[in-house]
All heavy atoms as an XYZ file, in Angstrom:
727
protein
N      55.811    127.523     98.613
C      56.309    126.739     99.770
C      56.302    125.200     99.438
O      57.238    124.540     99.861
C      55.465    127.121    100.986
C      55.950    126.516    102.263
S      57.553    127.221    102.559
C      57.960    126.441    104.102
N      55.315    124.720     98.809
C      55.206    123.298     98.535
C      56.328    122.877     97.597
O      56.988    121.875     97.780
C      53.819    122.949     97.892
C      52.770    123.203     98.953
C      53.807    121.557     97.454
C      51.348    122.946     98.436
N      56.716    123.698     96.614
C      57.795    123.474     95.721
C      59.058    123.350     96.435
O      59.981    122.514     96.228
C      57.865    124.477     94.672
C      56.758    124.415     93.690
C      56.993    125.406     92.589
N      55.907    125.428     91.659
C      55.584    126.298     90.709
N      56.535    127.247     90.545
N      54.632    126.204     89.932
N      59.328    124.223     97.402
C      60.537    124.158     98.215
C      60.577    122.879     99.058
O      61.661    122.297     99.043
C      60.553    125.399     99.049
C      61.819    125.430     99.968
C      63.051    125.780     99.437
C      61.726    125.157    101.256
C      64.126    125.821    100.231
C      62.806    125.144    102.146
C      64.031    125.446    101.570
N      59.540    122.494     99.597
C      59.488    121.209    100.324
C      59.714    120.049     99.449
O      60.512    119.059     99.830
C      58.082    121.063    101.112
O      57.897    122.269    101.883
C      58.091    119.859    101.979
N      59.112    120.053     98.361
C      59.397    118.918     97.368
C      60.816    118.819     96.943
O      61.293    117.750     96.771
C      58.373    119.099     96.173
C      58.680    118.055     95.089
C      57.049    118.932     96.548
N      61.454    119.915     96.725
C      62.838    119.978     96.327
C      63.750    119.514     97.534
O      64.772    118.925     97.309
C      63.207    121.295     95.806
C      62.645    121.679     94.413
C      63.023    123.096     94.052
C      63.094    120.800     93.430
N      63.426    119.965     98.715
C      64.234    119.724     99.865
C      64.079    118.254    100.368
O      64.998    117.685    100.893
C      63.821    120.659    100.964
C      64.713    120.728    102.175
C      66.202    121.048    101.735
C      64.228    121.722    103.244
N      62.963    117.638    100.188
C      62.802    116.254    100.670
C      63.848    115.293    100.079
O      64.376    114.582    100.976
C      61.407    115.847    100.305
C      60.982    114.402    100.798
C      60.991    114.385    102.345
C      59.590    114.051    100.338
N      64.092    115.167     98.867
C      65.140    114.271     98.348
C      66.558    114.487     98.978
O      67.323    113.579     99.307
C      65.147    114.446     96.826
C      63.840    115.058     96.461
C      63.466    115.863     97.709
N      66.798    115.716     99.116
C      68.059    116.036     99.753
C      68.270    115.558    101.197
O      69.237    115.063    101.586
C      68.424    117.573     99.663
C      69.663    118.033    100.322
C      68.494    118.070     98.152
N      67.187    115.695    101.891
C      67.253    115.264    103.336
C      67.222    113.774    103.361
O      67.849    113.182    104.300
C      66.112    115.843    104.094
O      64.849    115.413    103.532
N      66.660    113.094    102.450
C      66.618    111.663    102.434
C      68.014    111.066    102.104
O      68.440    110.102    102.665
C      65.561    111.073    101.463
C      64.181    111.291    101.846
C      63.221    110.775    100.771
C      63.853    110.488    103.117
N      68.801    111.760    101.211
C      70.082    111.333    100.846
C      71.038    111.394    102.080
O      71.796    110.529    102.371
C      70.681    112.299     99.704
C      69.928    111.913     98.422
C      72.191    112.004     99.628
C      70.302    112.884     97.303
N      70.797    112.401    102.918
C      71.635    112.568    104.112
C      71.429    111.378    105.134
O      72.307    111.009    105.906
C      71.374    113.835    104.839
N      70.246    110.610    104.966
C      69.951    109.597    105.889
C      70.382    108.236    105.451
O      70.227    107.215    106.058
C      68.435    109.563    106.196
S      67.864    111.012    107.063
N      70.889    108.113    104.163
C      71.269    106.822    103.649
C      72.589    106.438    104.239
O      73.450    107.243    104.636
C      71.447    106.941    102.110
O      72.367    107.873    101.767
C      70.087    107.209    101.468
N      72.842    105.146    104.250
C      74.090    104.620    104.746
C      75.002    104.416    103.668
O      74.684    104.217    102.471
C      73.940    103.351    105.578
O      73.466    102.387    104.605
N      76.318    104.486    103.880
C      77.412    104.263    102.906
C      77.746    102.770    102.878
O      77.540    102.028    103.817
C      78.693    105.051    103.286
C      78.419    106.555    103.206
C      78.134    107.239    104.321
C      78.513    107.150    101.993
C      77.927    108.614    104.241
C      78.367    108.500    101.893
C      78.058    109.222    102.955
O      77.862    110.613    102.855
N      78.203    102.321    101.628
C      78.576    100.944    101.595
C      79.653    100.572    102.584
O      80.516    101.392    102.974
C      79.047    100.666    100.167
C      79.159    102.055     99.620
C      78.525    103.108    100.506
N      79.629     99.404    103.173
C      80.580     98.970    104.083
C      81.993     98.763    103.421
O      82.053     98.361    102.293
C      80.230     97.593    104.642
C      79.020     97.735    105.606
C      78.716     96.384    106.163
N      77.601     96.570    107.056
C      77.022     95.553    107.725
N      77.521     94.298    107.543
N      75.914     95.770    108.457
N      83.067     99.051    104.162
C      84.414     98.821    103.571
C      84.676     97.355    103.475
O      84.028     96.490    103.961
C      85.397     99.547    104.639
C      84.565     99.504    105.828
C      83.056     99.569    105.502
N      85.676     97.046    102.625
C      86.099     95.705    102.497
C      86.493     95.125    103.832
O      86.997     95.874    104.722
C      87.256     95.594    101.505
C      87.016     96.034    100.124
C      88.267     96.017     99.159
C      85.951     95.157     99.412
N      86.325     93.782    104.004
C      86.602     93.242    105.358
C      88.044     93.179    105.635
O      88.824     92.763    104.932
C      86.091     91.748    105.113
C      86.030     91.501    103.701
C      85.787     92.824    103.050
N      88.338     93.758    106.839
C      89.686     93.714    107.358
C      90.777     94.334    106.550
O      90.799     94.312    105.382
N      91.693     95.001    107.234
C      92.842     95.609    106.456
C      93.821     94.611    106.063
O      93.908     93.553    106.626
C      93.455     96.592    107.598
C      93.062     95.961    108.906
C      91.704     95.257    108.704
N      94.584     94.960    104.951
C      95.640     93.977    104.500
C      96.844     94.341    105.341
O      97.201     95.476    105.476
C      95.858     94.359    102.977
C      97.048     93.561    102.514
C      94.624     94.037    102.212
N      97.423     93.324    105.811
C      98.642     93.431    106.742
C      99.820     92.709    105.996
O      99.724     91.588    105.497
C      98.437     92.783    107.950
C      97.454     93.493    108.805
C      98.072     94.709    109.560
N      97.163     95.420    110.351
C      97.229     96.612    110.685
N      98.132     97.350    110.194
N      96.338     97.229    111.386
N     100.907     93.371    105.882
C     102.169     92.827    105.243
C     102.943     92.144    106.317
O     102.990     92.566    107.389
C     102.895     94.061    104.680
S     104.488     93.690    104.078
N     103.524     91.023    105.958
C     104.494     90.290    106.878
C     105.753     90.100    106.151
O     105.929     89.158    105.381
C     103.813     88.999    107.330
C     104.719     88.122    108.226
O     105.770     88.560    108.680
O     104.283     87.078    108.599
N     106.757     90.998    106.461
C     108.066     90.940    105.733
C     108.865     89.693    106.184
O     109.818     89.310    105.476
C     108.840     92.161    106.000
N     108.534     89.072    107.379
C     109.264     87.942    107.769
C     109.180     86.756    106.799
O     110.101     85.901    106.656
N     108.113     86.747    105.994
C     107.938     85.711    105.004
C     108.836     85.819    103.797
O     108.925     84.846    103.025
C     106.431     85.669    104.505
C     105.486     85.361    105.613
C     104.094     85.373    105.101
N     103.108     85.112    106.037
C     101.807     85.235    105.837
N     101.365     85.629    104.661
N     100.978     84.957    106.780
N     109.477     86.948    103.623
C     110.333     87.157    102.413
C     111.817     87.368    102.747
O     112.568     87.622    101.945
C     109.799     88.254    101.546
C     108.400     87.924    101.043
C     109.746     89.587    102.308
N     112.180     87.173    103.970
C     113.567     87.395    104.298
C     114.504     86.457    103.629
O     115.721     86.749    103.387
C     113.781     87.324    105.819
C     113.062     88.388    106.548
C     113.371     89.851    106.101
O     114.553     90.184    105.996
N     112.462     90.647    105.866
N     114.138     85.271    103.149
C     114.917     84.322    102.402
C     115.394     84.924    101.035
O     116.257     84.419    100.533
C     114.228     83.045    102.227
N     114.677     85.998    100.617
C     115.023     86.550     99.278
C     116.183     87.580     99.384
O     116.573     87.991     98.356
C     113.803     87.162     98.626
C     112.585     86.341     98.379
C     111.415     87.138     97.906
C     112.997     85.202     97.444
N     116.646     87.912    100.641
C     117.654     88.873    100.689
C     118.943     88.291    100.087
O     119.282     87.181    100.268
C     117.938     89.197    102.196
C     119.221     90.055    102.384
C     116.761     89.929    102.823
N     119.631     89.119     99.246
C     120.808     88.629     98.494
C     120.491     88.206     96.994
O     121.301     88.145     96.234
N     119.205     87.995     96.794
C     118.772     87.625     95.343
C     118.645     88.848     94.543
O     118.340     89.977     95.020
C     117.495     86.851     95.325
C     117.647     85.450     95.980
C     116.607     84.585     95.793
N     116.274     84.370     94.354
C     115.213     83.763     93.903
N     114.254     83.274     94.733
N     115.012     83.677     92.575
N     118.690     88.753     93.226
C     118.443     89.873     92.295
C     117.019     90.166     92.272
O     116.212     89.346     92.280
C     118.971     89.404     90.961
C     118.930     90.540     89.952
C     119.406     90.268     88.556
O     120.020     89.105     88.392
O     119.238     91.059     87.706
N     116.781     91.475     92.289
C     115.344     91.963     92.408
C     114.728     92.018     90.951
O     114.391     93.091     90.477
C     115.399     93.314     93.061
N     114.570     90.873     90.329
C     113.972     90.840     89.048
C     112.484     91.024     89.221
O     111.887     90.719     90.272
C     114.136     89.522     88.343
C     115.654     89.311     88.012
C     115.811     87.963     87.334
N     117.169     87.809     86.898
C     117.731     86.719     86.360
N     116.984     85.710     86.220
N     119.003     86.664     86.142
N     111.656     91.407     88.243
C     110.263     91.682     88.314
C     109.461     90.424     88.934
O     108.610     90.632     89.810
C     109.806     92.024     86.962
C     110.986     92.589     86.338
C     112.197     91.847     86.866
N     109.801     89.295     88.484
C     109.128     88.126     89.014
C     109.391     87.875     90.429
O     108.465     87.545     91.233
N     110.654     88.057     90.869
C     111.001     87.881     92.291
C     110.260     88.976     93.164
O     109.807     88.557     94.220
C     112.509     87.945     92.455
C     112.892     87.998     93.871
C     113.266     86.862     91.742
N     110.288     90.212     92.688
C     109.559     91.245     93.432
C     108.094     90.911     93.675
O     107.500     91.054     94.698
C     109.846     92.555     92.814
C     109.025     93.711     93.380
C     111.315     92.917     92.829
N     107.468     90.543     92.544
C     106.019     90.187     92.654
C     105.757     89.013     93.542
O     104.715     88.973     94.366
C     105.386     90.037     91.317
C     105.182     91.297     90.513
C     104.426     92.386     91.342
O     103.363     92.064     91.914
N     104.907     93.545     91.389
N     106.524     87.943     93.444
C     106.355     86.841     94.327
C     106.597     87.228     95.786
O     105.924     86.774     96.726
C     107.406     85.707     93.980
C     106.930     84.825     92.870
C     107.712     83.495     92.871
N     109.220     83.680     92.834
C     109.940     83.834     91.772
N     109.380     83.945     90.558
N     111.252     84.024     91.826
N     107.582     88.190     96.029
C     107.672     88.643     97.433
C     106.522     89.435     97.874
O     106.072     89.172     99.020
C     108.982     89.582     97.497
N     105.953     90.224     97.040
C     104.662     90.934     97.399
C     103.567     89.907     97.785
O     102.857     90.096     98.780
C     104.260     91.896     96.318
C     102.927     92.626     96.637
C     102.392     93.312     95.445
N     101.875     92.357     94.460
C     100.768     91.667     94.473
N      99.994     91.791     95.547
N     100.448     90.817     93.506
N     103.370     88.905     96.999
C     102.307     87.968     97.199
C     102.546     87.185     98.463
O     101.803     86.970     99.423
C     102.137     87.016     96.075
C     101.226     85.843     96.333
C     101.581     87.811     94.835
N     103.836     86.722     98.682
C     104.199     85.914     99.833
C     104.116     86.740    101.173
O     103.709     86.198    102.154
C     105.709     85.394     99.680
C     106.075     84.442    100.696
C     107.552     83.978    100.540
N     107.698     83.226     99.261
C     108.862     82.870     98.807
N     109.956     83.067     99.560
N     108.987     82.338     97.597
N     104.419     88.109    101.049
C     104.355     88.896    102.260
C     102.818     89.254    102.569
O     102.535     89.804    103.626
C     105.117     90.078    102.131
N     101.962     89.091    101.561
C     100.553     89.443    101.729
C     100.287     90.858    101.627
O      99.367     91.435    102.156
N     101.239     91.574    100.858
C     101.154     93.034    100.703
C     100.248     93.334     99.478
O     100.156     92.603     98.509
C     102.491     93.583    100.572
N      99.641     94.498     99.547
C      98.799     95.022     98.410
C      99.722     95.637     97.341
O      99.502     95.535     96.207
C      97.811     96.027     98.939
C      96.836     96.477     97.861
C      95.755     97.397     98.422
N      94.846     96.469     99.138
C      94.075     96.789    100.110
N      94.063     98.052    100.451
N      93.307     96.005    100.703
N     100.777     96.366     97.793
C     101.669     97.053     96.974
C     103.120     96.694     97.335
O     103.397     96.302     98.462
C     101.518     98.583     97.075
C     100.147     99.050     96.571
O      99.802     98.601     95.502
O      99.564     99.874     97.326
N     104.072     97.041     96.389
C     105.453     96.786     96.654
C     106.088     98.052     96.136
O     105.867     98.658     95.095
C     106.009     95.556     96.065
C     105.926     95.497     94.549
C     107.452     95.217     96.492
N     107.165     98.465     96.899
C     107.951     99.709     96.525
C     109.455     99.239     96.435
O     110.043     98.746     97.473
C     107.785    100.704     97.504
C     108.610    101.984     97.273
C     108.236    103.214     98.037
N     108.318    103.006     99.415
C     108.175    103.888    100.290
N     107.849    105.194     99.952
N     108.356    103.761    101.563
N     110.079     99.352     95.342
C     111.489     98.990     95.107
C     112.236    100.277     95.361
O     112.023    101.272     94.697
C     111.720     98.421     93.768
C     113.029     97.726     93.443
C     113.101     96.507     94.347
C     113.065     97.371     91.937
N     113.182    100.268     96.377
C     113.859    101.409     96.729
C     115.399    101.153     96.312
O     116.115    100.329     96.799
C     113.798    101.621     98.195
C     112.358    101.778     98.633
C     114.683    102.831     98.605
C     112.107    101.763    100.145
N     115.853    102.045     95.432
C     117.191    101.978     94.907
C     118.143    102.849     95.773
O     117.657    103.729     96.406
C     117.229    102.407     93.451
C     116.318    101.554     92.581
C     116.581    101.689     91.165
N     115.612    100.912     90.416
C     115.704     99.643     90.210
N     116.595     98.906     90.729
N     114.736     99.010     89.462
N     119.500    102.660     95.719
C     120.343    103.475     96.539
C     120.283    104.930     96.173
O     120.219    105.309     95.042
C     121.831    102.918     96.165
C     121.517    101.534     95.538
C     120.194    101.554     94.990
N     120.140    105.794     97.238
C     120.115    107.157     97.002
C     118.702    107.644     96.594
O     118.562    108.865     96.466
N     117.772    106.842     96.386
C     116.419    107.213     95.933
C     115.670    107.825     97.126
O     115.529    107.315     98.195
C     115.731    105.986     95.418
C     114.238    106.327     94.907
C     113.498    105.126     94.521
O     114.242    104.063     94.146
N     112.230    105.160     94.473
N     115.130    109.039     96.893
C     114.281    109.630     97.945
C     112.963    108.901     98.075
O     112.364    108.508     97.106
C     114.058    111.090     97.489
C     114.306    111.087     96.058
C     115.235    109.913     95.673
N     112.458    108.630     99.372
C     111.213    108.048     99.517
C     110.454    108.779    100.509
O     110.934    109.511    101.401
C     111.393    106.579    100.066
C     112.058    105.654     98.989
C     112.231    106.537    101.274
N     109.108    108.659    100.463
C     108.261    109.357    101.427
C     108.355    108.509    102.738
O     108.623    107.383    102.805
C     106.773    109.341    100.889
O     106.295    107.980    100.736
C     106.665    110.139     99.571
N     108.015    109.269    103.764
C     108.034    108.556    105.127
C     106.711    108.110    105.617
O     106.464    107.887    106.760
C     108.627    109.637    106.118
C     110.126    109.990    105.829
S     111.202    108.599    105.733
C     111.252    108.105    107.463
N     105.743    108.141    104.723
C     104.393    107.655    105.082
C     104.396    106.123    105.432
O     105.124    105.368    104.717
C     103.346    107.960    104.054
C     103.576    107.237    102.690
O     104.803    107.149    102.315
O     102.635    106.904    102.055
N     103.679    105.744    106.437
C     103.692    104.316    106.764
C     102.395    103.728    106.224
O     101.324    104.209    106.528
C     103.707    104.129    108.318
C     103.616    102.672    108.675
C     104.864    101.922    108.704
C     102.422    102.028    109.029
C     104.793    100.548    109.051
C     102.401    100.731    109.360
C     103.627    100.005    109.389
N     102.544    102.676    105.519
C     101.368    101.914    104.948
C     101.540    100.391    105.364
O     102.468     99.794    104.854
C     101.249    102.101    103.451
C     100.866    103.528    103.108
C     100.589    103.719    101.567
N      99.938    102.482    101.069
C     100.085    102.235     99.697
N     100.795    103.014     98.937
N      99.520    101.138     99.261
N     100.621     99.917    106.098
C     100.768     98.571    106.562
C     100.489     97.525    105.461
O     100.803     96.366    105.693
C      99.751     98.322    107.784
O      98.471     98.437    107.195
N     100.010     97.931    104.294
C      99.721     97.070    103.147
C     100.868     97.023    102.095
O     100.699     96.585    101.083
C      98.393     97.415    102.549
C      98.313     98.819    101.946
O      99.182     99.582    102.256
O      97.439     98.960    101.070
N     101.960     97.819    102.378
C     103.003     97.968    101.388
C     104.318     97.175    101.830
O     104.713     97.322    102.933
C     103.286     99.351    101.146
C     104.477     99.619    100.216
C     104.665    101.022     99.789
N     104.947    101.827    101.078
C     104.762    103.152    101.165
N     104.341    103.831    100.085
N     105.088    103.711    102.302
N     104.893     96.494    100.958
C     106.207     95.865    101.140
C     107.314     96.773    100.480
O     107.159     97.134     99.309
C     106.309     94.474    100.409
C     107.619     93.802    100.518
C     107.944     93.426    101.906
C     107.564     92.541     99.683
N     108.265     97.181    101.246
C     109.335     97.944    100.783
C     110.623     97.017    100.605
O     110.999     96.326    101.484
C     109.778     99.034    101.811
C     108.744    100.042    101.977
O     108.410    100.731    100.925
N     108.199    100.177    103.146
N     111.098     96.987     99.326
C     112.298     96.126     99.133
C     113.494     97.138     98.698
O     113.397     97.888     97.760
C     112.007     95.208     97.940
C     110.943     94.236     98.361
C     113.362     94.485     97.564
C     110.566     93.220     97.268
N     114.481     97.127     99.575
C     115.715     98.022     99.281
C     116.727     97.057     98.508
O     116.977     95.956     98.856
C     116.292     98.441    100.616
C     115.499     99.509    101.211
C     116.214    100.102    102.503
O     117.376    100.559    102.241
O     115.769    100.175    103.509
N     117.285     97.587     97.458
C     118.285     96.905     96.631
C     119.603     97.735     96.643
O     119.605     98.937     96.908
C     117.816     96.753     95.132
C     116.563     95.976     95.116
C     117.551     98.066     94.541
N     120.692     97.015     96.376
C     121.945     97.653     96.283
C     122.257     98.159     94.874
O     121.402     98.029     93.966
C     123.170     96.807     96.867
C     123.238     95.506     96.050
O     122.730     95.351     94.884
O     123.974     94.596     96.543
N     123.452     98.673     94.627
C     123.812     99.124     93.236
C     123.884     98.004     92.135
O     123.770     98.303     91.018
C     125.085     99.913     93.316
C     126.203     99.054     93.623
N     126.591     98.664     94.879
C     127.240     98.493     92.801
C     127.625     97.850     94.819
N     128.063     97.704     93.645
N     123.899     96.743     92.572
C     123.858     95.621     91.661
C     122.445     95.057     91.439
O     122.287     94.011     90.943
C     124.836     94.532     92.134
C     126.302     94.962     92.180
C     127.210     93.899     92.636
N     126.557     93.278     93.871
C     126.992     92.149     94.402
N     127.921     91.496     93.983
N     126.334     91.675     95.453
N     121.467     95.709     92.135
C     120.071     95.325     92.110
C     119.774     93.993     92.883
O     118.884     93.275     92.644
C     119.538     95.136     90.577
C     117.993     95.173     90.512
O     117.455     96.063     91.238
N     117.412     94.385     89.696
N     120.564     93.850     93.881
C     120.358     92.723     94.792
C     119.677     93.182     96.078
O     119.838     94.328     96.504
C     121.778     92.140     95.244
C     122.673     91.663     94.237
C     122.440     90.176     94.094
N     123.306     89.640     92.997
C     122.998     88.654     92.255
N     121.919     88.055     92.429
N     123.746     88.250     91.271
N     118.693     92.365     96.517
C     117.941     92.788     97.716
C     118.682     92.796     98.960
O     119.351     91.873     99.268
C     116.668     91.725     97.824
C     115.826     91.712     96.511
C     115.834     92.027     99.085
C     114.789     90.702     96.555
N     118.717     93.971     99.541
C     119.393     94.225    100.762
C     118.550     93.993    101.965
O     118.968     93.419    103.039
C     119.953     95.609    100.848
C     121.103     95.912     99.935
C     121.660     97.362    100.124
N     121.617     97.843    101.487
C     121.631     99.037    101.924
N     121.678     99.936    100.920
N     121.549     99.322    103.080
N     117.277     94.430    101.900
C     116.318     94.227    102.948
C     114.850     94.263    102.455
O     114.661     94.814    101.441
C     116.517     95.313    104.050
O     116.135     96.580    103.563
N     113.997     93.797    103.224
C     112.545     93.834    102.973
C     111.818     94.171    104.275
O     112.039     93.557    105.345
C     112.052     92.510    102.406
N     110.959     95.098    104.214
C     110.220     95.495    105.421
C     108.908     96.073    104.951
O     108.662     96.516    103.802
C     110.969     96.612    106.204
C     111.072     97.937    105.582
C     111.891     98.894    106.429
N     111.817    100.237    105.866
C     112.439    100.677    104.789
N     113.147     99.879    104.022
N     112.316    101.954    104.281
N     107.947     96.091    105.906
C     106.635     96.555    105.582
C     106.604     98.049    106.056
O     107.311     98.506    106.952
C     105.572     95.775    106.279
S     105.476     94.029    105.703
N     105.699     98.817    105.360
C     105.465    100.158    105.836
C     105.362    101.131    104.675
O     105.128    100.957    103.651
């Protein structure tokens, strides 16, 4: 019985520990900051500057006819381009 108690004690203590706190505050994207880029060519440097300017964690480049998931992520900037690789729109989600 003592052996069982000794083995069970560490397991019960693990259950009482706290988890590390999450990073402070969620990242929020603001597509309004990048609307001036509409009409420009979506070169890699332009796309990354747009991500930084919008305050987004990720950026998704959406080409014409490309299927995309419908999941909403407040930390992602979506940039839609036309067949000439020009930015048509930028929105968060």
